[in-house]
C-alpha positions in Angstrom: 43.3 61.8 107.4 43.4 58.7 109.7 44.6 60.7 112.5 42.3 63.6 112.6 40.0 60.3 112.3 40.6 60.0 116.5 43.8 57.2 115.2 47.0 57.4 116.9 49.2 57.7 114.5 53.1 56.4 114.9 55.0 58.9 111.7 58.7 57.1 111.5 61.1 59.4 110.1 65.6 59.4 109.5 67.5 61.6 112.0 67.3 64.3 109.0 63.4 64.5 109.4 61.1 64.5 106.1 61.5 67.1 102.9 58.0 68.3 103.7 60.1 69.6 106.8 61.2 72.4 104.5 58.9 73.2 103.5 57.6 76.7 103.0 56.3 78.6 104.8 58.8 78.0 107.7 58.6 80.0 111.0 61.5 79.2 113.2 62.6 76.1 111.7 59.3 74.8 111.5 57.2 74.2 108.1 53.2 74.4 108.2 53.1 72.8 105.0 53.9 70.3 106.9 52.4 71.0 110.2 49.4 71.0 107.8 49.9 67.6 106.7 50.8 66.4 109.7 49.0 67.7 112.8 47.7 64.5 115.8 50.9 62.3 114.5 53.5 62.0 116.6 57.3 61.8 115.4 59.7 59.0 116.0 62.9 59.4 114.9 65.0 55.6 114.0 67.1 53.9 111.2 65.7 51.7 109.6 69.0 50.7 107.9 69.8 49.6 111.3 69.3 46.2 113.0 67.5 48.3 116.4 65.4 50.1 114.1 64.3 47.8 112.2 63.0 45.9 115.4 62.0 48.9 116.9 59.1 48.8 114.4 58.6 44.8 114.5 57.6 46.2 117.8 55.4 48.5 117.2 53.9 46.7 114.5 52.9 43.3 116.6 50.5 46.1 118.6 49.6 48.3 115.6 46.6 48.1 113.7 47.8 49.5 111.0 51.3 50.4 109.3 51.5 52.9 106.0 54.3 53.0 103.3 55.3 54.6 100.3 58.3 52.9 99.8 59.8 52.1 96.2 58.4 48.6 96.0 61.0 46.0 96.9 62.5 48.6 99.6 60.5 47.3 102.2 61.0 43.6 101.9 64.5 44.6 101.8 64.4 45.7 104.8 62.4 43.4 106.4 59.2 44.8 107.4 57.6 43.5 104.2 53.7 42.3 104.2 54.9 38.8 105.0 57.3 39.4 107.1 55.7 42.0 109.4 52.0 40.0 109.3 53.0 37.2 110.5 53.9 38.9 113.8 50.5 40.7 113.6 48.0 38.2 111.6 45.4 42.1 112.2 47.7 43.5 111.0 46.1 46.3 108.3 49.8 47.1 105.7 48.8 49.8 103.4 51.6 50.2 100.1 51.5 53.3 98.6 53.3 53.2 95.1 53.5 55.0 91.9 52.5 52.3 89.6 51.5 49.0 91.6 53.3 46.3 94.0 53.9 43.9 90.8 55.0 44.4 87.1 57.1 45.9 84.7 57.1 49.5 86.0 56.0 48.4 89.2 60.4 50.1 90.4 59.7 53.2 88.4 60.6 56.3 91.1 57.7 58.8 90.9 56.1 61.1 91.4 52.9 63.3 91.5 53.9 65.1 88.5 55.1 62.4 86.8 51.7 60.5 87.2 49.8 63.3 85.6 51.7 62.6 83.1 52.2 59.0 82.9 48.5 58.8 83.4 47.3 60.7 80.4 45.9 63.2 83.0 47.9 66.4 81.7 47.2 65.5 78.1 43.5 65.0 78.8 43.5 68.8 80.6 45.3 70.1 77.6 42.8 69.0 75.2 39.9 71.8 77.2 42.5 74.2 76.6 41.9 76.1 72.9 44.6 76.6 70.9 46.9 75.9 72.8 49.8 72.8 72.5 52.0 72.3 75.2 51.6 70.5 78.7 50.7 72.7 82.0 53.4 73.4 83.9 52.2 71.5 88.1 51.9 73.0 91.2 49.4 71.2 92.5 49.8 67.4 93.4 46.4 65.5 92.8 47.9 62.3 92.7 48.9 62.7 96.0 46.5 63.0 96.8 44.2 61.4 95.0 45.2 59.0 96.1 45.6 59.0 99.7 42.6 59.8 100.3 41.7 56.2 97.8 43.7 55.0 101.1 42.4 56.2 103.9 38.7 54.1 101.7 40.2 50.8 101.6 42.0 51.1 105.4 38.9 52.0 106.3 37.2 48.6 104.3 40.1 46.9 105.7 38.9 47.1 109.2 35.5 46.8 108.8 36.0 43.3 107.3 39.3 42.2 110.2 36.0 42.9 112.4 34.7 40.3 110.5 37.4 37.4 110.0 39.6 38.5 112.3 42.6 39.3 110.1 43.9 42.0 108.1 45.4 42.2 104.9 47.9 43.8 102.6 45.9 47.0 100.8 48.1 47.9 97.3 47.6 51.1 95.9 48.9 52.9 92.5 49.1 56.4 91.8 48.7 55.7 87.9 45.9 54.2 88.6 44.2 57.3 91.1 44.9 59.4 88.4 43.4 57.2 85.7 40.0 57.4 87.9 39.6 61.0 87.6 39.7 60.6 83.8 35.8 59.5 83.9 34.8 60.8 79.9 38.4 59.4 78.7 38.6 56.7 80.1 35.5 55.9 77.3 36.1 58.6 75.1 39.6 56.7 74.5 37.4 53.7 73.4 34.3 54.8 70.6 34.6 57.8 68.8 33.5 60.7 70.2 33.4 63.5 68.5 34.8 66.4 70.7 33.2 69.6 71.8 34.0 72.6 69.8 34.8 74.2 72.6 35.6 73.1 76.5 31.9 72.9 78.4 32.6 74.7 81.6 34.6 77.7 81.2 35.6 80.9 82.6 32.4 83.7 81.3 34.0 87.5 80.6 32.3 90.0 82.4 33.2 93.8 82.8 36.1 92.8 85.5 37.0 89.5 85.1 35.5 86.1 84.9 32.5 83.8 86.2 31.7 79.6 85.8 28.7 79.1 84.9 28.0 74.9 85.0 25.3 74.0 82.3 25.2 70.9 83.6 21.0 69.8 83.3 18.6 70.6 80.8 17.0 72.7 83.7 19.9 74.4 83.9 20.3 75.2 80.4 17.2 76.6 80.5 17.2 79.1 83.2 20.5 80.2 82.1 18.4 81.2 79.3 16.4 82.8 80.9 18.9 84.6 82.4 20.4 86.0 79.8 17.1 87.1 78.3 17.0 84.5 75.8 14.1 81.4 76.2 13.6 81.5 73.0 17.2 79.2 72.5 15.6 76.6 74.5 13.8 75.3 71.0 16.1 77.1 69.4 17.3 73.5 66.5 21.4 74.7 67.8 21.0 74.3 70.9 17.8 72.4 72.2 19.3 69.1 72.6 22.9 68.3 74.0 24.0 67.1 71.4 23.3 70.5 69.5 24.9 71.4 71.9 27.9 69.9 72.0 27.9 70.9 67.9 27.3 74.7 68.7 28.9 75.6 72.0 31.5 78.3 71.3 28.1 80.1 69.5 26.6 79.3 72.2 28.6 80.9 74.6 29.3 84.5 72.7 26.0 84.1 73.3 26.3 83.4 77.5 29.3 86.2 77.6 27.5 88.8 75.4 25.2 89.0 78.3 28.3 88.4 80.9 30.2 91.0 79.6 28.2 93.7 80.8 28.2 93.2 84.1 30.2 93.5 86.4 31.8 89.7 88.5 28.9 90.6 91.3 26.1 91.4 89.1 26.4 87.8 87.1 26.6 86.1 89.8 23.5 87.7 91.3 21.6 87.1 88.1 22.3 83.9 88.0 22.6 82.9 91.8 18.4 84.6 91.4 17.7 81.8 88.1 19.1 78.7 89.6 22.7 78.5 88.0 24.9 77.6 89.2 28.5 79.7 89.4 30.9 81.0 90.5 33.8 83.7 90.9 37.4 83.1 89.9 38.6 83.2 93.2 42.0 82.6 95.4 42.4 80.1 97.7 43.0 83.4 100.2 39.2 84.3 99.1 37.8 80.6 99.1 39.3 80.9 102.8 37.3 83.5 103.6 33.9 82.9 102.9 30.7 82.8 105.6 30.4 79.3 104.5 33.6 77.8 104.8 33.2 79.3 108.7 30.0 78.1 109.6 31.1 74.1 108.6 33.8 75.0 110.9 36.6 74.4 108.3 39.1 75.2 109.1 40.8 74.9 112.6 43.6 76.5 114.4 46.9 74.4 115.6 50.2 74.9 116.9 54.1 73.6 116.4 56.8 75.0 118.3 57.1 77.9 116.7 53.1 79.0 117.5 49.8 78.6 116.1 48.7 78.5 112.3 45.5 77.4 110.6 44.8 73.7 108.6 41.5 72.4 107.2 40.0 70.0 108.4 38.1 66.7 106.7 35.9 68.2 104.6 32.6 65.7 106.9 31.2 65.7 109.2 29.7 62.4 111.3 26.9 62.6 113.7 28.3 60.4 116.2 32.0 60.8 115.9 34.2 63.7 116.2 36.0 64.5 112.8 38.6 67.4 113.1 42.1 68.4 113.1 44.8 68.0 116.2 46.3 70.6 118.3 49.7 70.3 117.3 52.3 68.8 114.4 54.9 67.6 116.7 58.7 68.4 116.7 61.1 66.0 115.0 61.7 62.6 117.1 59.4 64.8 119.6 57.8 61.6 120.9 60.5 58.9 120.3 61.1 57.8 124.1 58.0 57.8 125.0 56.8 55.6 122.3 60.0 53.0 121.9 59.0 52.7 126.2 55.7 52.4 125.6 56.6 49.0 122.9 59.1 47.6 125.2 62.1 48.5 122.7 65.5 50.4 123.1 65.7 54.2 121.7 69.0 52.7 120.0 67.7 52.6 116.7 66.8 55.8 116.5 70.9 56.6 115.6 
């Protein structure tokens, strides 16, 4: 995200490279999954277990604005690269640590990956509660915790940069994956503190059509009223079972059965045409490939053509545009160690630290 905003980002890796470099799709030894996350960054290989490698980092830090690290708490201190050591070299340094549970506390040194944090945060069980008849938590294939925590880190770093403009000093930013995932369970955090009657059926879910499913979001009184008109039951607006939000929660199954009695007679396309005409938020359940083919994505310029040593591929740009700044993915994903000599020379450091 910082690279896409124009920052000069240096990624430090070991001589073996990070594991994402082997993540498919692979083309001639290059991973587009790695490229999507690292396009626009420079690649420097250093051995942080060597004195020369540590010294190279210290030279880079002396002129840097930001350092981001996601080792387990304590590792950077053992390397002599913790915030206390590096801020002494550069008091303006913004040092961001991303970890599973935060830098201190009884869980701080536990190993953590996104699926572990999904389970530890209550997120997986909260999600399961919306799946009628299910008892076993879902398998995890989409790593929300990594993305959400990185995004919070981006916002915190931007705020720290703004504060530094006023104070002249950097600071340590401590981002916790556990707390980032907790922030997604908005309703559940409150339900865990107070007694709340759970809905008899999930509030948002698929409505069956002849040839697939649509998502219908009944998120306001106006939406509810519009939907009742679309499905041919305007009288249900005043029906005692559905008239108030609390009534709809208690009778959600009956309401959705009525909706599906209407949608089940239609194709997905026919259903969406009626819902859109009636002002009801809705969508077909699409694959990612179908979503990327949406004309809205092309209109927004949401995809960028980039390259690596194996050729070109497409990545998603940041999901916002700015009137006074360029926001776009960099043109290229670097090969492992491609910029080592250049970056270390600029910093006045030896390249012996890469070995």
